[in-house]
C-alpha positions as CSV (number, residue, x, y, z in Angstrom):
1,M,272.5,48.6,127.6
2,K,273.6,48.7,124.2
3,L,273.3,44.6,124.3
4,A,269.6,45.0,125.3
5,G,269.2,48.0,122.4
6,S,271.0,45.3,120.2
7,I,268.5,42.2,121.4
8,S,265.8,44.2,121.3
9,A,266.0,46.0,117.2
10,K,266.8,41.8,116.2
11,V,263.5,40.6,118.7
12,V,261.5,43.7,115.9
13,V,263.1,42.8,113.0
14,L,262.7,38.5,113.4
15,T,258.8,39.3,114.9
16,V,258.2,41.6,111.7
17,I,259.6,38.6,109.5
18,A,257.6,36.4,110.8
19,V,254.4,38.4,110.8
20,L,255.2,39.2,107.0
21,V,254.4,35.2,106.1
22,A,251.9,35.2,108.4
23,V,250.1,37.7,106.3
24,A,251.5,36.4,103.5
25,I,249.7,33.3,103.6
26,G,246.7,34.6,104.5
27,V,246.3,37.4,101.4
28,A,247.4,33.8,99.4
29,G,244.4,32.0,101.1
30,W,242.0,35.0,100.6
31,S,243.4,35.2,97.0
32,A,243.0,31.3,96.6
33,I,239.0,31.5,98.3
34,G,238.2,34.3,96.3
35,G,239.7,33.1,92.9
36,L,237.8,29.6,93.1
37,Q,234.8,31.5,94.2
38,S,235.0,33.4,90.7
39,R,235.6,30.2,88.9
40,V,232.4,28.1,90.8
41,N,230.2,31.2,89.9
42,R,231.7,31.4,86.2
43,M,230.8,27.8,85.1
44,S,227.7,27.7,87.4
45,V,226.7,30.6,84.5
46,V,228.0,28.1,81.7
47,Q,226.1,25.4,82.9
48,R,222.7,27.2,83.2
49,A,223.4,28.6,79.6
50,L,224.0,24.9,78.6
51,H,220.8,24.3,80.1
52,N,218.9,27.1,78.7
53,Q,220.2,25.9,75.3
54,A,218.9,22.2,75.8
55,E,215.7,23.2,76.6
56,A,215.5,25.8,73.5
57,D,216.2,22.6,71.8
58,G,213.2,20.5,72.9
59,A,211.2,23.9,71.9
60,N,212.7,24.0,68.4
61,Y,211.3,20.6,67.9
62,G,208.5,21.3,70.2
63,I,207.2,24.2,68.3
64,R,207.8,21.8,64.9
65,Y,205.5,19.4,66.9
66,G,202.9,21.5,67.9
67,V,202.0,23.4,64.3
68,L,201.6,19.7,62.6
69,A,198.8,18.8,65.9
70,A,197.5,22.1,65.7
71,V,196.4,22.0,62.2
72,T,195.6,18.7,62.0
73,A,193.6,18.8,65.8
74,T,189.7,17.5,64.6
75,T,188.1,19.0,67.7
76,A,187.9,22.2,69.8
77,E,189.3,20.3,72.5
78,E,192.0,19.4,71.0
79,R,193.3,22.8,69.2
80,K,192.9,24.7,72.3
81,T,195.6,22.1,74.0
82,A,197.9,22.3,70.5
83,L,197.7,25.9,70.4
84,D,198.8,26.1,74.1
85,D,200.8,23.4,73.7
86,L,202.4,25.8,70.7
87,A,202.4,29.3,72.5
88,E,204.4,27.3,75.6
89,Q,206.8,25.7,73.4
90,R,207.4,29.2,71.4
91,E,207.4,31.3,74.4
92,I,210.6,28.8,75.7
93,L,212.4,29.2,72.8
94,A,213.0,32.7,72.6
95,T,213.3,33.2,76.5
96,S,216.3,30.8,76.7
97,I,218.1,32.3,73.5
98,G,217.4,35.5,74.9
99,D,218.5,34.9,78.6
100,N,221.5,32.7,77.5
101,R,222.9,35.8,75.0
102,K,223.1,37.9,78.3
103,L,224.5,35.2,79.9
104,M,226.9,34.5,77.8
105,E,227.9,38.0,77.2
106,D,228.7,38.2,81.2
107,V,230.7,35.6,81.2
108,G,233.1,37.1,78.4
109,A,232.1,35.0,75.3
110,G,234.2,35.8,72.5
111,E,233.4,37.6,69.2
112,E,232.7,34.5,68.0
113,L,230.0,33.5,69.9
114,R,228.2,37.0,69.6
115,H,228.2,36.2,66.3
116,E,226.4,33.2,65.9
117,F,224.3,35.0,67.9
118,A,223.8,37.4,66.1
119,N,223.4,34.9,62.9
120,L,220.7,32.8,65.1
121,G,218.6,35.6,65.1
122,P,216.8,36.3,62.2
123,A,216.4,32.9,62.1
124,M,214.8,32.7,64.7
125,E,212.4,35.8,64.7
126,D,211.2,34.3,60.8
127,Y,210.7,30.7,62.8
128,L,208.7,32.4,65.2
129,A,206.7,34.3,62.8
130,T,205.7,31.8,61.0
131,S,204.4,29.3,63.3
132,G,203.0,32.0,64.8
133,A,201.6,32.6,61.1
134,V,200.3,28.8,61.9
135,A,198.2,29.6,65.5
136,D,196.7,32.4,64.2
137,A,195.0,30.7,61.2
138,V,194.4,27.9,63.7
139,D,192.3,30.0,65.4
140,H,190.6,32.6,63.5
141,R,190.9,31.1,59.5
142,S,191.7,27.5,59.9
143,G,190.9,26.7,56.1
144,T,194.3,28.3,55.3
145,A,196.5,26.9,58.2
146,A,197.6,23.8,56.5
147,G,199.1,26.5,53.7
148,K,201.3,27.9,56.3
149,V,202.8,24.7,57.6
150,A,205.6,24.6,54.8
151,A,207.1,28.2,55.5
152,V,207.2,26.5,59.0
153,D,209.3,23.7,58.1
154,A,211.7,25.9,55.9
155,A,212.4,28.3,58.9
156,H,212.9,25.5,61.0
157,E,215.2,24.1,58.4
158,E,217.2,27.2,58.7
159,F,216.8,27.7,62.5
160,D,217.7,24.4,62.9
161,V,221.8,24.6,61.0
162,R,221.7,28.3,63.0
163,F,220.5,27.0,66.6
164,D,223.2,24.0,66.1
165,E,226.6,26.4,65.6
166,L,225.5,28.2,68.4
167,T,225.6,25.0,70.6
168,A,229.3,23.8,68.9
169,G,230.2,27.2,70.4
170,M,228.6,27.6,73.1
171,N,230.1,23.6,74.2
172,K,233.5,25.1,72.8
173,F,233.4,28.2,74.8
174,A,232.2,25.3,77.8
175,D,234.9,23.5,77.4
176,I,237.8,26.1,77.1
177,A,235.8,27.9,80.6
178,R,236.5,24.4,82.5
179,R,240.2,24.1,81.1
180,Q,240.9,27.5,82.1
181,A,239.5,26.6,86.2
182,E,240.7,23.3,86.6
183,R,244.8,25.4,85.4
184,E,244.2,28.5,87.5
185,G,242.7,26.2,90.7
186,A,245.8,24.3,90.2
187,Q,247.9,26.8,89.8
188,G,246.0,28.3,93.1
189,R,247.0,25.2,95.1
190,Q,250.7,25.2,93.9
191,R,251.2,28.9,95.5
192,M,249.3,27.5,98.8
193,L,251.5,25.1,98.9
194,V,254.7,27.0,98.2
195,L,253.5,29.1,101.2
196,V,252.8,26.3,103.8
197,V,256.4,25.0,103.6
198,V,258.1,28.2,103.7
199,A,255.7,29.3,106.9
200,F,256.8,25.1,108.3
201,V,260.2,26.1,108.1
202,M,260.4,30.5,108.7
203,V,258.1,29.9,111.9
204,P,260.7,27.4,113.7
205,A,263.2,29.5,112.3
206,V,261.7,32.4,113.1
207,G,261.3,31.4,116.5
208,L,264.9,29.9,117.2
209,L,266.5,33.4,116.2
210,I,264.3,34.8,118.5
211,R,265.3,32.7,121.4
212,R,269.1,32.7,120.6
213,A,268.6,36.8,120.3
214,I,267.2,36.5,124.2
215,N,269.6,33.8,125.2
216,P,273.1,33.9,123.5
217,P,274.8,30.6,124.2
218,P,278.1,31.6,126.3
219,A,281.0,32.8,124.8
220,R,283.4,30.0,124.8
221,S,286.5,31.5,126.3
222,G,290.4,31.3,124.4
223,R,292.0,30.2,127.5
224,W,293.6,26.5,127.5
225,S,294.6,25.0,130.4
226,M,296.7,21.6,131.6
227,P,295.2,19.5,133.3
228,P,296.8,18.5,136.9
229,P,299.3,16.0,136.6
230,K,298.0,12.5,138.0
231,G,299.1,11.5,141.7
232,T,299.6,15.4,143.1
């Protein structure tokens, strides 16, 4: 009875060890999948922000071109087309920068990027205001529109410098995020590899120990006997 209880205790202990190894592998796998999903989501947001920044860059120069096109239009149809395009480019610029500010905050942008967004704000407002003034003049007081182009050019130059600084900061942040994702991914793969190796070693070992606990090898006798003499 005592022997049976000892065997049962050993089996229970070894089974618990096997279960704990399996649970550890499962938890590590779940954590690795969650970490991977988090990294994928973060890089997806960063890539979307970089795409928005490229759209904003195109709108930046599109506004300047739209101002010149509107001022130099010679027909009502050309003027309308130029004003519609100018309004679209102004909206793209404002929306892209506004979206990027929120996106970068959501993925943990640091103080440097927040400062660059704040630094860009007044320059963008001036650029949008001066280009809007040209559009309003072309639409209602065409004789005064040409005199407002210089203000748009000056606002564009100031905005362009700050916009390039913001773009450089976003590219730097994206590069850091990419390297961090690669490093964390490598660490996750290493942890999983270690646990899988442990599982390959532990599971058969536990099975063997359980088998030995249930069916112990026969005890060797301490007695030694002489072989019978030949010819007997």
